[in-house]
C-alpha positions as CSV (number, residue, x, y, z in Angstrom):
1,M,-18.2,5.1,59.6
2,P,-19.9,5.9,56.3
3,I,-21.5,3.6,54.2
4,I,-19.8,2.6,51.1
5,S,-21.9,2.1,48.0
6,R,-21.7,-1.2,45.9
7,R,-20.3,0.2,43.3
8,L,-17.7,1.7,45.2
9,R,-16.9,-1.1,47.1
10,T,-16.6,-3.0,43.8
11,A,-14.2,-0.7,42.8
12,L,-11.9,-0.7,45.6
13,L,-11.7,-4.3,45.6
14,A,-10.9,-4.4,41.9
15,T,-7.9,-1.9,42.3
16,A,-6.8,-3.8,45.2
17,S,-6.9,-7.2,43.5
18,A,-4.8,-5.6,40.5
19,A,-2.5,-4.3,42.9
20,L,-1.7,-7.3,44.2
21,V,-1.8,-9.1,40.9
22,A,0.8,-6.9,39.8
23,A,2.8,-7.6,42.9
24,A,2.8,-11.5,41.9
25,L,4.1,-10.9,38.3
26,P,7.7,-10.0,38.6
27,S,9.0,-7.8,36.2
28,P,6.1,-8.0,33.4
29,V,7.9,-6.5,30.1
30,P,6.2,-5.7,26.8
31,L,6.8,-8.0,24.0
32,G,6.4,-7.8,20.1
33,I,7.0,-9.7,17.0
34,G,9.8,-7.8,15.6
35,D,8.0,-5.3,13.4
36,P,10.7,-2.7,12.2
37,L,8.1,0.2,12.5
38,F,6.2,-1.0,15.5
39,P,8.6,-3.2,17.7
40,H,6.0,-4.0,20.4
41,L,3.0,-4.5,18.7
42,G,1.8,-8.1,18.1
43,N,2.9,-11.0,20.6
44,P,4.8,-14.3,19.8
45,G,3.7,-17.4,20.9
46,Y,0.4,-18.0,19.8
47,D,-2.2,-17.7,16.8
48,V,-5.5,-16.5,17.3
49,L,-8.4,-18.1,15.7
50,S,-11.4,-15.8,16.7
51,Y,-12.4,-13.1,19.2
52,D,-15.8,-12.6,20.7
53,I,-16.1,-9.1,21.8
54,G,-19.1,-7.9,24.1
55,L,-19.4,-4.5,24.5
56,T,-22.1,-2.4,26.5
57,Y,-22.4,1.4,25.8
58,H,-24.2,3.5,28.3
59,G,-25.6,6.2,26.3
60,S,-22.7,8.6,26.4
61,N,-19.8,8.5,24.0
62,S,-17.5,9.9,26.7
63,K,-17.9,7.1,29.4
64,P,-16.0,3.9,29.4
65,L,-18.0,1.3,27.9
66,D,-18.1,-2.0,29.9
67,A,-16.4,-5.1,28.1
68,V,-15.9,-8.9,27.9
69,T,-13.4,-10.0,25.3
70,R,-13.0,-13.9,24.7
71,I,-10.1,-14.9,22.6
72,D,-9.4,-18.6,21.2
73,A,-6.1,-19.0,20.1
74,R,-3.5,-21.8,19.7
75,T,0.2,-21.8,21.3
76,T,2.8,-22.0,18.7
77,E,5.5,-22.6,21.2
78,P,5.7,-23.6,25.1
79,L,4.4,-20.0,26.9
80,D,4.9,-19.4,30.6
81,R,3.4,-15.9,30.1
82,I,0.6,-14.5,27.6
83,N,1.2,-11.1,26.4
84,L,-1.8,-9.5,24.7
85,D,-1.6,-5.6,23.2
86,F,-4.0,-3.6,25.6
87,A,-4.3,0.2,26.5
88,R,-7.1,2.6,27.5
89,G,-9.2,0.3,29.6
90,T,-9.0,-1.1,33.3
91,V,-8.6,-4.8,33.2
92,R,-10.9,-6.4,35.9
93,T,-10.2,-10.1,35.7
94,V,-8.8,-12.4,33.3
95,E,-9.1,-16.3,32.6
96,I,-7.1,-18.9,31.0
97,N,-9.0,-22.0,29.8
98,G,-11.6,-21.4,32.5
99,Q,-9.2,-20.8,35.4
100,R,-8.6,-17.4,36.8
101,A,-4.8,-16.1,35.9
102,D,-2.7,-13.2,37.6
103,F,-2.1,-10.2,35.1
104,A,-0.1,-7.1,35.1
105,V,0.4,-4.5,32.7
106,A,3.8,-3.1,31.2
107,D,3.6,0.1,29.0
108,E,0.5,-1.2,26.4
109,D,0.8,-5.0,27.1
110,L,-1.6,-7.0,29.3
111,V,0.9,-9.6,30.7
112,V,-1.0,-12.7,32.0
113,Q,0.2,-15.8,34.2
114,P,-1.1,-19.3,33.1
115,P,-2.0,-21.5,36.0
116,G,0.8,-23.8,34.2
117,R,2.9,-23.7,31.8
118,L,1.4,-24.1,28.2
119,Q,2.7,-26.5,25.8
120,A,3.0,-25.8,22.0
121,G,-0.1,-26.8,20.0
122,A,-2.2,-26.4,23.1
123,P,-5.7,-24.7,22.6
124,L,-5.8,-21.4,24.5
125,H,-9.1,-19.6,25.6
126,I,-8.6,-16.4,26.9
127,T,-11.4,-14.3,28.7
128,V,-10.9,-10.7,29.7
129,Q,-13.3,-8.5,31.7
130,H,-12.5,-4.9,31.2
131,T,-13.4,-1.5,30.4
132,S,-12.9,0.4,27.0
133,D,-12.6,4.1,27.3
134,P,-13.3,6.3,24.2
135,N,-12.0,9.3,26.0
136,D,-8.2,9.6,27.0
137,G,-7.7,13.2,25.5
138,K,-5.3,12.1,22.7
139,D,-5.7,11.7,19.1
140,S,-4.0,8.0,19.2
141,G,-7.0,6.2,17.7
142,G,-9.1,3.7,18.5
143,W,-12.6,4.8,19.6
144,L,-13.7,7.7,17.5
145,R,-16.3,9.9,18.9
146,T,-19.1,11.0,16.3
147,A,-21.9,13.5,17.0
148,D,-24.1,10.8,18.2
149,G,-22.0,7.9,19.6
150,L,-18.9,5.9,18.2
151,A,-17.3,4.6,15.8
152,M,-13.6,3.0,15.5
153,A,-10.3,4.2,13.7
154,N,-7.8,1.5,14.6
155,Q,-5.0,1.7,11.9
156,A,-2.1,1.2,12.2
157,D,-2.0,0.3,16.1
158,A,-4.9,1.5,17.9
159,A,-7.2,-1.9,18.0
160,H,-5.8,-2.6,21.5
161,R,-7.1,0.8,22.8
162,V,-10.5,-0.8,22.5
163,F,-10.2,-4.5,23.3
164,P,-7.4,-7.0,24.2
165,S,-5.8,-8.5,21.2
166,N,-2.9,-9.7,19.2
167,D,-2.5,-6.3,17.5
168,H,-0.8,-6.9,14.1
169,P,-2.1,-7.3,10.6
170,A,0.0,-10.9,10.8
171,D,-2.6,-12.7,12.8
172,K,-5.8,-12.3,11.2
173,A,-8.9,-14.0,13.0
174,Y,-12.6,-14.4,12.8
175,F,-14.5,-11.9,14.8
176,T,-18.2,-11.9,16.5
177,F,-19.4,-8.7,17.9
178,R,-22.3,-8.6,20.5
179,I,-22.9,-4.7,21.5
180,T,-25.3,-3.7,23.9
181,A,-26.6,-0.3,23.7
182,P,-29.8,1.9,24.3
183,K,-32.9,0.5,22.4
184,D,-33.1,3.7,20.4
185,L,-29.7,3.6,19.0
186,T,-28.3,1.6,16.0
187,V,-25.3,-0.5,16.1
188,V,-23.5,-1.8,13.1
189,A,-20.3,-3.9,13.0
190,N,-18.0,-6.1,10.2
191,G,-19.9,-8.8,8.9
192,L,-23.1,-9.8,8.7
193,P,-25.9,-9.5,11.2
194,A,-26.5,-12.7,13.4
195,G,-29.6,-11.7,15.5
196,T,-30.6,-8.7,18.3
197,A,-32.1,-9.3,21.6
198,R,-34.2,-6.7,23.3
199,Q,-34.2,-6.4,27.1
200,D,-36.2,-3.7,28.9
201,A,-34.4,-0.3,27.5
202,E,-31.5,-1.8,25.7
203,T,-31.1,-4.2,22.7
204,T,-28.0,-6.5,21.8
205,W,-26.7,-6.7,18.5
206,T,-24.7,-9.7,17.2
207,Y,-22.7,-9.8,14.0
208,R,-20.0,-12.1,12.7
209,T,-17.3,-12.0,10.1
210,E,-17.1,-14.8,7.2
211,H,-13.7,-14.1,6.6
212,P,-10.8,-13.6,8.9
213,M,-10.0,-10.1,9.5
214,A,-6.8,-8.2,10.9
215,T,-7.4,-6.3,14.2
216,E,-6.5,-2.7,12.7
217,L,-9.8,-3.3,10.4
218,A,-12.5,-3.9,13.1
219,Q,-15.6,-1.7,13.2
220,V,-18.3,-1.0,15.4
221,T,-20.7,2.0,15.0
222,I,-23.1,3.0,17.6
223,G,-25.5,6.2,16.9
224,R,-28.8,7.5,15.6
225,S,-28.2,5.8,12.0
226,A,-30.2,4.8,9.0
227,V,-29.3,1.4,7.7
228,L,-29.6,1.5,3.8
229,K,-29.8,-1.9,1.9
230,R,-29.3,-2.2,-1.7
231,T,-27.8,-5.1,-4.0
232,G,-24.6,-5.5,-5.4
233,P,-23.2,-8.0,-8.1
234,H,-24.0,-11.3,-7.7
235,G,-26.5,-10.4,-5.2
236,L,-24.1,-9.1,-2.7
237,P,-25.8,-7.5,0.2
238,V,-24.6,-3.7,0.4
239,R,-25.5,-1.8,3.4
240,D,-24.9,1.7,4.1
241,V,-24.7,3.2,7.8
242,V,-25.7,7.1,7.6
243,P,-26.7,9.5,10.0
244,S,-30.7,9.5,9.8
245,A,-31.0,13.2,9.1
246,D,-28.6,12.7,6.2
247,R,-29.9,9.5,4.2
248,E,-31.7,11.9,1.3
249,Q,-28.6,14.0,0.9
250,L,-26.3,11.0,0.8
251,E,-28.1,8.7,-1.5
252,P,-26.9,10.0,-4.9
253,W,-23.4,9.1,-3.5
254,L,-24.3,5.7,-2.2
255,S,-26.4,4.7,-4.9
256,K,-22.8,4.8,-6.8
257,T,-21.3,1.7,-4.8
258,P,-23.1,-1.2,-7.0
259,G,-21.4,0.4,-10.1
260,Q,-17.9,0.9,-8.6
261,L,-18.3,-3.1,-7.3
262,E,-18.8,-4.0,-10.6
263,W,-15.8,-1.9,-12.1
264,M,-13.4,-3.4,-9.3
265,E,-14.8,-6.7,-10.3
266,R,-13.7,-6.1,-13.7
267,Q,-10.2,-5.2,-12.8
268,V,-9.3,-7.7,-10.4
269,G,-12.0,-10.7,-9.8
270,R,-15.0,-11.2,-7.6
271,Y,-15.2,-9.1,-4.4
272,P,-13.9,-11.3,-1.7
273,F,-16.0,-10.6,1.2
274,E,-19.6,-11.2,2.4
275,T,-21.1,-7.6,2.5
276,Y,-19.7,-4.3,1.8
277,G,-21.1,-0.5,2.4
278,L,-20.0,2.7,3.4
279,L,-20.1,3.8,7.2
280,V,-20.9,7.9,6.9
281,A,-19.7,9.2,10.2
282,A,-20.5,12.9,11.6
283,T,-16.9,13.7,13.0
284,D,-13.8,15.1,11.6
285,T,-11.1,12.9,11.3
286,G,-8.7,14.0,8.0
287,F,-8.9,10.5,6.7
288,E,-10.9,7.8,5.2
289,L,-10.6,4.2,6.6
290,E,-10.9,0.8,4.9
291,T,-12.6,-1.1,7.7
292,Q,-13.6,-4.1,6.5
293,T,-16.8,-4.8,4.7
294,L,-17.8,-1.3,6.1
295,S,-15.3,1.4,4.9
296,L,-15.3,4.6,7.5
297,F,-15.8,8.2,5.6
298,E,-16.2,11.8,7.0
299,R,-19.7,12.9,6.3
300,S,-17.9,16.3,4.9
301,L,-16.4,14.4,2.1
302,F,-19.7,14.0,0.6
303,T,-21.4,17.4,1.8
304,R,-18.8,19.9,1.2
305,T,-19.3,21.7,-2.4
306,A,-15.4,22.2,-2.4
307,F,-14.8,18.8,-3.5
308,P,-15.3,17.9,-7.1
309,K,-17.7,14.9,-8.2
310,W,-15.0,13.2,-9.6
311,Y,-12.7,13.4,-6.8
312,V,-15.2,12.1,-4.2
313,E,-16.1,9.4,-6.3
314,S,-12.3,8.1,-6.6
315,I,-12.3,8.3,-2.8
316,M,-15.0,6.0,-2.5
317,V,-13.1,3.5,-5.2
318,H,-9.8,3.9,-3.2
319,E,-11.2,2.8,0.1
320,L,-13.1,-0.1,-2.2
321,A,-9.9,-1.4,-3.6
322,H,-8.7,-1.7,-0.2
323,Q,-11.1,-4.5,0.4
324,W,-8.9,-6.6,-2.3
325,F,-5.7,-4.7,-1.5
326,G,-5.2,-4.6,2.5
327,D,-8.2,-6.3,3.6
328,S,-8.2,-9.6,2.1
329,V,-4.7,-9.6,1.4
330,S,-3.0,-8.2,4.7
331,P,0.5,-7.1,5.0
332,Q,2.8,-9.2,6.5
333,A,4.7,-6.3,8.1
334,W,3.9,-2.7,8.4
335,S,7.0,-1.9,5.7
336,D,4.8,-3.6,3.2
337,L,2.2,-0.9,3.4
338,W,3.1,0.2,0.0
339,L,1.3,-2.6,-1.4
340,N,-2.1,-1.5,0.4
341,E,-1.9,2.0,-0.3
342,G,0.2,2.0,-3.7
343,H,-2.9,-0.7,-5.2
344,A,-5.6,1.6,-3.5
345,S,-4.0,4.5,-5.3
346,W,-3.8,3.1,-8.5
347,Y,-7.3,1.8,-9.1
348,E,-8.5,5.0,-7.7
349,A,-6.3,6.7,-10.7
350,R,-7.5,4.4,-13.1
351,Y,-11.3,4.9,-12.1
352,A,-10.6,8.5,-12.5
353,E,-9.2,8.3,-16.0
354,E,-12.2,6.0,-17.3
355,H,-14.7,8.0,-15.4
356,A,-13.8,11.6,-15.2
357,N,-11.1,12.1,-18.4
358,K,-8.2,12.3,-15.6
359,P,-5.5,10.9,-17.8
360,L,-3.1,8.3,-15.5
361,E,-0.2,9.2,-17.4
362,S,-0.2,12.8,-16.3
363,R,-0.8,11.8,-12.7
364,M,2.1,9.3,-12.6
365,H,4.3,11.9,-14.4
366,D,3.5,14.2,-11.7
367,A,4.1,11.8,-9.1
368,Y,7.5,11.2,-11.0
369,I,8.4,14.7,-10.7
370,R,7.9,14.5,-6.8
371,S,9.1,11.0,-6.1
372,D,12.6,11.9,-5.0
373,G,11.3,14.6,-2.8
374,W,8.8,12.0,-1.0
375,R,11.7,9.5,-0.7
376,A,13.7,12.0,0.9
377,A,11.2,12.8,3.3
378,G,9.9,9.8,4.0
379,G,12.3,7.1,3.1
380,P,11.8,4.6,0.1
381,P,8.1,3.1,-0.3
382,A,9.1,-0.4,1.0
383,R,11.5,0.8,3.8
384,P,9.6,3.8,5.3
385,D,11.3,5.7,8.1
386,V,9.8,4.8,11.4
387,P,7.0,7.1,12.7
388,A,7.9,9.6,15.5
389,P,6.5,8.7,18.6
390,G,3.2,10.1,19.1
391,H,2.6,10.4,15.5
392,K,2.0,7.0,14.1
393,L,-0.3,8.4,11.1
394,S,3.0,9.9,10.1
395,L,3.5,6.5,8.6
396,F,0.8,7.3,5.8
397,R,2.8,9.7,3.8
398,P,2.9,10.7,-0.2
399,V,5.6,7.8,-1.1
400,V,3.1,5.1,0.1
401,Y,0.3,6.5,-2.0
402,D,1.1,7.9,-5.3
403,G,4.7,7.0,-4.8
404,S,3.9,3.6,-4.3
405,A,1.4,3.4,-7.2
406,L,3.8,4.5,-9.5
407,I,5.7,1.3,-8.8
408,L,2.8,-0.3,-10.1
409,Y,2.8,2.0,-13.4
410,A,6.5,1.4,-13.8
411,L,6.0,-2.2,-13.6
412,R,3.0,-2.1,-16.4
413,Q,5.3,-0.3,-18.3
414,E,8.3,-3.0,-17.9
415,I,6.1,-6.1,-18.3
416,G,2.9,-5.0,-20.5
417,E,-0.4,-4.6,-19.7
418,A,-1.6,-8.2,-20.5
419,A,1.2,-9.7,-17.8
420,F,0.4,-6.9,-15.4
421,D,-3.6,-7.8,-15.4
422,R,-2.9,-11.4,-14.9
423,L,-0.6,-10.6,-12.0
424,E,-3.2,-8.1,-10.3
425,R,-5.7,-11.0,-10.4
426,S,-3.3,-13.7,-9.3
427,W,-2.0,-11.8,-6.3
428,V,-5.6,-11.5,-4.9
429,K,-6.5,-14.9,-5.7
430,E,-3.5,-16.7,-4.6
431,H,-3.4,-14.7,-0.9
432,Q,-7.0,-14.4,-0.4
433,D,-7.7,-14.4,3.1
434,S,-4.3,-14.4,4.3
435,N,-1.0,-11.9,4.7
436,A,1.6,-11.4,1.9
437,A,4.9,-9.9,1.7
438,T,6.6,-7.4,-0.6
439,A,8.9,-10.4,-1.6
440,D,5.8,-12.5,-2.3
441,F,4.6,-9.9,-4.7
442,V,8.2,-9.8,-6.4
443,R,8.3,-13.3,-6.9
444,L,4.9,-13.3,-8.4
445,A,5.6,-10.6,-10.6
446,S,8.7,-12.3,-12.0
447,Q,6.5,-15.5,-12.5
448,T,3.9,-14.0,-14.4
449,A,6.8,-11.8,-16.6
450,G,8.8,-15.2,-17.2
451,R,11.8,-13.4,-15.6
452,D,13.6,-12.4,-12.7
453,L,12.4,-9.0,-11.9
454,T,14.3,-8.4,-8.5
455,S,16.8,-5.7,-9.6
456,F,13.9,-4.1,-11.1
457,F,12.4,-3.8,-8.2
458,D,15.3,-3.5,-5.6
459,G,15.6,0.2,-7.1
460,W,11.8,1.1,-7.2
461,L,11.2,-0.6,-3.5
462,Y,14.3,0.8,-1.7
463,G,16.4,3.3,-3.9
464,K,16.5,6.4,-2.3
465,K,16.7,7.8,-5.8
466,T,13.7,7.1,-8.0
467,P,14.7,4.8,-10.8
468,P,14.2,5.9,-14.8
469,M,10.7,5.0,-15.7
470,P,10.5,2.7,-18.7
471,R,9.5,4.0,-22.0
472,H,9.7,7.8,-20.8
473,P,13.3,8.6,-21.0
474,D,12.1,12.2,-20.9
475,W,11.0,12.2,-17.2
476,H,13.0,13.8,-14.5
477,S,12.5,14.0,-11.0
478,A,12.7,17.3,-9.4
479,K,15.7,17.5,-6.6
480,P,14.2,17.4,-2.9
481,D,14.2,20.8,-1.1
482,G,17.4,22.0,-0.3
483,Q,19.5,20.0,-2.6
484,R,21.5,21.2,-5.8
């Protein structure tokens, strides 16, 4: 009989164990919290308080990482089973409150059988030993392979392709990351550094967030990077993570961040987190991403000469504005996405008007002309069409960007600039570190304006046609293609 290596024997035992566990859990089914756009995303019955995510990177961005995810939560109802969102990795063991638990996989859910029925209000400590695979051959989010390592792009429903989680922005939690990588690589994650430990040829880096975070905003970058530090308003630590070879070329752009932070604070109030900075990655994604405290940018945005200077700066402000709108104040459901992208597009346009002589009114007029076509193609801003299977990023359509900034322009026209500015500041202050829905915005806007704005918002948020623009009776929307 041939000798079986220890690694192969361990893998065979894990496979056999998983098969036995699956047999022990009859008919595991995926669950969700009822989000109309992502029906199986998130899980009922518990509230996550914190994640502690340990990842070991073995030097290749095409090989699975070894991982341990620890979740501290509290049950909100009696539970016989616990569902976690997880895909694109092998689960080795699961423990519930220190005891081994049976588990099975159903679609993109990890279904766990606790040793006994859990009562409502009970503490819940989950430990999952697993792998985290960056190489599935699909463009479905999660790990993003860069020229020299990895980064994350988890929006909208892909964090669970990296680590087990309650993967919906309605359940925000604190995060600790413990990342082990070869000693010649640099690791940065959300939040602030909490120490490094060197052992032989590897270094373990630890980061912690000081504010709760949605899973879709998690960020870990591993690579041959330089970390550039500067100071923002009120002594805010600003750190940028860039390819080491590009630090001088990128510095003129990175140096603009403190001034952009000051500009945003003048609009809506103090920056809501413990640090900020840009993660510039050598990869092609087609998008930038507002990962909390460390926004992800493609290297080509700053190095391609085709992009005008004003455009690049306004995109930087777009992702910065998301730290208030989308990150600190997170959507209650994905149909509230217009609140994220509409506000980020609004401040992007405002910044371009003030710093590059790009009139806001012209941009909004152009958006108004296109608005009916955008609504026909993707649904109204606050009731977007469900994205097609396998094309989740199609949710990020023009109607939730300038089509939603147009709502804010109409609102300012309706209630006046002074009331609008009070509303913006009140919104981010009242809902800091929490979730808010479209109905909350309508309620606060009405309170700020001193009158009920429900009927005003109904047309702008849910109408198939764009309502008349206040103070601009001459504005008309073009008919969608194919209509007469």
